[in-house]
C-alpha positions in Angstrom: -57.2 21.2 -153.1 -57.0 23.5 -150.1 -54.4 25.5 -148.3 -54.4 27.7 -145.2 -54.0 31.5 -145.3 -53.7 33.8 -142.3 -56.8 35.8 -141.4 -54.8 39.0 -141.8 -53.7 38.0 -145.3 -57.3 37.1 -146.2 -58.6 40.5 -145.0 -55.8 42.4 -146.7 -56.4 40.8 -150.1 -60.1 41.3 -149.9 -59.7 44.9 -148.8 -57.3 45.7 -151.6 -59.7 44.1 -154.2 -62.7 46.0 -152.9 -60.8 49.3 -153.0 -59.9 48.6 -156.7 -63.6 48.3 -157.5 -64.7 51.5 -155.9 -64.9 51.0 -152.1 -63.7 53.8 -149.8 -60.9 52.5 -147.6 -62.8 52.2 -144.3 -65.8 50.5 -146.0 -63.5 48.2 -147.8 -61.9 47.2 -144.5 -65.2 46.6 -142.8 -66.6 44.5 -145.7 -63.4 42.6 -146.1 -63.4 41.7 -142.4 -66.9 40.2 -142.7 -66.0 38.0 -145.7 -62.8 36.9 -144.0 -64.5 36.2 -140.7 -67.1 34.0 -142.4 -64.4 31.8 -143.8 -62.5 31.8 -140.5 -65.5 30.2 -138.7 -65.9 27.6 -141.4 -68.5 29.2 -143.6 -66.4 29.7 -146.8 -69.6 29.4 -148.8 -70.5 32.9 -147.7 -66.9 34.1 -147.3 -64.1 33.4 -149.8 -66.2 31.3 -152.1 -68.8 34.0 -152.5 -66.3 36.9 -152.8 -65.7 36.6 -156.6 -69.5 36.8 -157.3 -69.7 39.8 -155.0 -67.0 41.6 -156.8 -68.6 40.8 -160.1 -71.9 42.3 -158.9 -70.1 45.4 -157.9 -68.5 45.7 -161.3 -71.9 45.2 -163.0 -73.5 47.9 -160.9 -75.8 45.5 -159.0 -74.1 46.3 -155.7 -73.3 50.0 -155.4 -70.1 50.3 -153.2 -70.7 53.9 -152.1 -74.4 53.6 -151.3 -75.4 53.7 -147.6 -78.8 52.9 -146.1 -81.1 55.8 -145.3 -84.1 56.0 -142.9 -87.5 56.4 -144.5 -89.9 55.9 -141.5 -89.5 56.2 -137.8 -92.1 54.6 -135.6 -90.5 54.6 -132.1 -88.8 51.2 -131.6 -89.6 50.3 -135.2 -87.9 51.9 -138.2 -87.8 51.3 -141.9 -84.7 51.9 -143.9 -83.7 51.8 -147.6 -80.5 50.0 -148.4 -80.2 51.9 -151.7 -78.7 48.7 -153.3 -75.5 49.1 -151.2 -73.2 46.3 -150.1 -75.4 43.8 -148.3 -72.9 42.9 -145.5 -72.4 46.6 -144.6 -76.1 47.4 -144.7 -76.8 44.4 -142.4 -74.1 45.4 -140.0 -75.4 48.9 -139.8 -79.0 47.7 -139.4 -77.9 45.4 -136.6 -76.2 48.3 -134.8 -79.3 50.4 -135.2 -81.6 47.7 -133.9 -79.2 47.3 -130.8 -79.3 51.1 -130.3 -83.1 51.2 -130.4 -83.2 48.2 -128.0 -81.0 50.0 -125.5 -83.4 53.0 -125.7 -86.8 51.2 -125.8 -86.0 47.6 -124.6 -86.7 46.3 -128.1 -85.6 47.6 -131.5 -86.8 46.6 -135.0 -85.3 47.6 -138.3 -87.0 46.7 -141.6 -84.5 47.1 -144.4 -85.6 47.2 -148.1 -83.7 47.4 -151.3 -80.5 45.8 -150.0 -78.4 43.0 -151.2 -77.2 39.5 -150.0 -76.0 39.8 -146.4 -73.7 36.7 -146.9 -73.6 34.8 -143.5 -76.6 35.9 -141.4 -75.0 34.3 -138.3 -72.4 37.1 -138.3 -75.0 39.6 -137.2 -76.5 37.2 -134.6 -73.0 36.9 -133.0 -72.6 40.6 -133.1 -75.8 41.3 -131.2 -75.4 38.4 -128.7 -71.8 39.4 -127.8 -73.2 42.9 -127.1 -75.6 41.2 -124.6 -78.8 41.3 -126.6 -81.2 38.6 -127.9 -81.6 38.9 -131.6 -83.7 37.7 -134.5 -83.2 38.5 -138.2 -84.2 37.1 -141.5 -84.1 37.9 -145.2 -86.1 37.0 -148.2 -84.4 35.9 -151.5 -85.1 35.3 -155.1 -87.4 32.3 -155.7 -85.1 29.3 -155.3 -87.2 26.7 -153.5 -90.4 25.0 -154.6 -93.5 25.2 -152.5 -94.5 21.8 -151.0 -96.2 19.8 -153.7 -94.8 21.9 -156.6 -91.9 21.5 -159.1 -91.1 25.1 -159.9 -89.5 27.6 -157.5 -91.9 30.2 -156.0 -90.4 30.5 -152.5 -87.1 31.7 -151.2 -85.0 29.7 -148.8 -85.2 32.8 -146.7 -82.4 32.4 -144.0 -83.3 33.0 -140.4 -81.0 33.9 -137.5 -81.9 33.5 -133.8 -79.3 34.5 -131.1 -79.2 34.6 -127.3 -76.5 36.1 -125.1 -74.5 34.0 -122.7 -71.3 35.0 -120.9 -69.6 31.6 -121.6 -70.7 31.6 -125.2 -73.8 32.8 -127.1 -76.2 30.4 -128.6 -76.7 31.3 -132.3 -78.8 29.5 -134.8 -78.3 30.4 -138.5 -80.4 28.4 -140.9 -82.1 28.5 -144.3 -85.6 27.3 -145.0 -84.1 24.6 -147.3 -82.5 21.5 -145.8 -79.2 22.8 -147.2 -78.4 26.3 -148.3 -77.2 26.8 -151.9 -73.8 27.7 -150.5 -73.6 24.3 -148.7 -74.7 22.5 -151.8 -72.0 24.2 -153.9 -69.4 23.3 -151.3 -70.3 19.6 -151.4 -70.4 19.7 -155.2 -67.0 21.4 -155.3 -65.5 18.8 -152.9 -67.3 15.9 -154.7 -68.9 14.7 -151.5 -72.5 13.6 -151.0 -74.8 15.4 -148.5 -75.2 13.7 -145.2 -79.0 13.4 -145.7 -81.2 14.0 -148.8 -81.4 17.7 -149.6 -83.6 17.9 -152.8 -84.8 16.1 -155.9 -83.2 14.7 -159.0 -84.5 15.0 -162.6 -86.8 12.0 -162.0 -88.4 13.6 -158.9 -86.7 11.4 -156.4 -85.1 12.6 -153.2 -81.3 12.6 -153.5 -78.2 13.4 -151.5 -76.3 14.3 -154.7 -75.5 18.0 -154.7 -74.9 18.2 -158.4 -78.4 16.8 -159.2 -80.0 19.2 -156.8 -78.2 22.2 -158.2 -79.2 21.1 -161.7 -82.9 20.7 -160.9 -83.0 23.7 -158.4 -85.5 21.6 -156.4 -84.1 22.0 -152.9 -86.1 20.3 -150.1 -87.8 22.6 -147.6 -87.0 21.9 -143.9 -89.8 19.9 -142.4 -91.4 19.4 -145.8 -94.6 21.5 -145.9 -93.7 23.2 -142.6 -90.6 24.7 -144.0 -92.4 25.8 -147.1 -95.1 27.6 -145.0 -92.5 29.2 -142.7 -90.6 30.5 -145.8 -93.8 32.1 -147.1 -94.5 33.8 -143.8 -91.0 35.1 -143.4 -91.1 36.6 -146.9 -94.4 38.4 -146.3 -93.3 39.7 -142.9 -90.0 40.9 -144.3 -91.8 42.9 -147.0 -94.4 44.3 -144.5 -91.8 45.3 -141.9 -89.5 46.9 -144.4 -91.9 48.3 -146.9 -89.9 46.4 -149.5 -90.3 43.7 -152.2 -91.6 40.1 -151.8 -89.8 37.1 -153.2 -92.2 37.0 -156.2 -91.3 40.5 -157.1 -87.6 39.9 -156.5 -87.8 36.9 -158.9 -88.8 39.2 -161.8 -85.3 40.6 -161.9 -82.1 38.7 -162.6 -79.8 38.3 -160.8 -81.1 38.7 -157.2 -81.0 42.2 -155.8 -83.2 44.5 -153.8 -84.1 42.0 -151.1 -86.0 42.7 -147.8 -84.7 42.0 -144.3 -85.7 42.4 -140.7 -83.5 42.9 -137.6 -85.0 42.7 -134.1 -82.9 43.2 -131.0 -84.2 42.7 -127.4 -82.3 44.1 -124.4 -82.9 40.9 -122.5 -80.7 41.8 -119.5 -83.0 44.7 -118.5 -85.1 42.3 -116.5 -82.8 40.9 -113.8 -79.4 41.5 -115.3 -76.8 39.2 -116.9 -76.7 36.7 -114.0 -80.4 35.9 -114.5 -79.9 35.4 -118.2 -76.8 33.2 -117.7 -78.5 31.1 -115.1 -81.4 30.3 -117.5 -79.1 29.8 -120.5 -76.6 27.6 -118.6 -79.4 25.4 -117.4 -80.7 24.7 -120.9 -77.2 24.1 -122.3 -76.2 21.8 -119.4 -79.4 19.8 -119.9 -78.7 19.5 -123.6 -75.1 18.4 -123.0 -76.4 15.7 -120.6 -78.3 14.1 -123.5 -77.0 10.6 -124.4 -75.1 11.1 -127.7 -75.7 9.0 -130.8 -72.2 7.5 -131.3 -72.6 7.9 -135.0 -72.7 11.7 -134.7 -70.5 12.5 -131.7 -71.2 14.8 -128.8 -74.4 16.8 -128.6 -73.8 20.5 -129.3 -76.0 23.6 -129.2 -76.2 25.9 -132.2 -73.0 27.9 -132.7 -71.0 25.8 -130.2 -68.3 24.9 -132.7 -67.9 28.5 -134.1 -65.3 29.6 -131.5 -63.4 26.3 -131.8 -63.2 26.6 -135.6 -62.1 30.2 -135.4 -59.3 29.4 -132.9 -58.1 26.7 -135.3 -58.1 29.3 -138.1 -56.2 31.8 -136.1 -53.6 29.2 -135.1 -53.2 27.3 -138.4 -54.6 29.7 -141.0 -58.0 29.8 -142.7 -58.7 26.9 -145.1 -59.2 28.2 -148.6 -60.0 26.5 -151.9 -56.8 26.8 -154.1 -58.7 27.6 -157.3 -60.9 30.3 -155.8 -57.9 31.8 -153.8 -55.9 32.1 -157.0 -58.8 33.7 -158.7 -59.1 36.3 -156.0 -55.3 37.0 -156.1 -55.6 37.6 -159.8 -58.2 40.3 -159.1 -61.2 38.0 -159.7 
């Protein structure tokens, strides 16, 4: 069962809970805002639904609420930072801001961030950069949670990737895991007792299935593009470790639960060459051409990545943010 809660209420409850587990007031406000915003745009799997686990990690000392990232290496437009096991969403927010600042100075900015924690919804940082007028790319490695192509056991991470481009009438933002469905999406379908729209992994007999419960049981998620997604996952992992000076997926997998991941944030001041009008002209041409594609009536109108985000957010502001009753009650009780 679900109900709708105002965005302000969601933020207030999150903030109060975070303060109770050791967050300073302003850091609690910022972190609560990210969690609430993720639910408001329809990604509760990395908003409300992930909040109880986040609080548990804080209480267990896996996430250190007072820790802030520190710079370890400066190489002009490329810097390496240590997240010091601080809150992943705050570290990612600050790393995005720093990448944007470097891009304003050099035209491009790259931040490699090591020893940080789960950033929750990576698309948040893509929207943040694109709305500031910059192109953006970011990715993170994870604990081993996806099998290489042709294997049964997990050796790769599903290593989410974010790509964003600015556009005055609405940025284009792609936020995707290297698995056909993220674990958060699988858990949402399992909780709602609904099948996946297409096969997303393997059952205990090694057969492709759209049953989220079977996939969560076997932990054999399907890489996007089969072997291509597996290869891309491996490359993103290696590049994240190299750019940040941090750990690879195989090292992260030696500890339980997941912590100390490596991330990369790259911002490009794309409007330097011709200004916003040149960027908008190109972007609008691509979007218009896509919208002119003949839709498959089974799936409705053709949309670009991130197109529904603003619509979903407006619905949440007008009617309230949809929340799972059980998880909401858990959060109200102090998780």
